[in-house]
N, C-alpha and C positions, 0 to 999 in steps of 0.2 A: 724333439724335446717339447714337452708341454708344461707350462707353468700357469697356475691360477692367476698370477698377477697380470697376465696378458689381458684379462677380461676387465680389470678394475677401471682403466680410463674410459672405456666405452660405457660401462655401467654408471659411472658418475655422470657422463654426458646424458644418458637416458634419464637418470633421476632429475637432473637439472631441467631438461626439456619438459618433463611431466610436472615438475614443481612450478615452472614459470607459466606454462600454458594451461594446465589443469585438464587438458584434452588428450584422451587416449589416441585419437586419430592423428592429431598433430605429432604426438610423441612417436607413433608408429612410422609416420612418413619422414619427418625431420630427424628424429632420433636414430632411426635405422640408417639413414644416410650419414649422419655424424658418426655412428658406430663403425661403419665401413671405412670412413676417412681416417678415423683415429686408431683403428686396429693395427695397421702396419707400423706407424711411428711408435705406438705403445709397446711394440716388441723390441725396439732398438736397445733399451737398457738391458734387457735380458739376454739378447743375442750378441751384444758388443764384445763380451770377453772372449768369444770364440773367433774373433777376427784379429787377435793379437798374433804378430809374427813370431815364429819359433824356428830354431835351427835343428833339423833332425837329419842325421847321417850326412851332414855337409850340404843339405838342401834347405832353402828358406821356404817355409810354408806357414799357413795359418793353423791355429789349433783345430778349426773345423775340418781342414784338409787332413790333419793327422788323425782326428777321430774317424773320418770316413775311410782312411787307409787301414785302420785297425779294426773297424767294425765288421764283424763276421755276419754276412747276410744269410738269413735262413731261406730254405726253399730248395727245390731240386734244380739242377742246372737247366733243365728245359724251361721251367717257370722263369728263372732269371733271364734266360735268353729271350723269351717271349716278352717279358716286361721291359727289356731294354730296347725293343724295336720301336 
């Protein structure tokens, strides 16, 4: 799942670093480190709804597990077997 909103917190951090320092070098070093640190927590609001528990056929699982259960993977069986190694 890809959402453009995942980039917004890091982009704001980069803009603030450039605005406060005025230096592209400082922004590249400190802003990139901040981008990496904020990227994972920035995904939480987007991914949180997929961790809601649901009951399916008498089993308790998350919505993410249910999506993975019903997701039909493309590819030949040999490719899938090699990818799972």
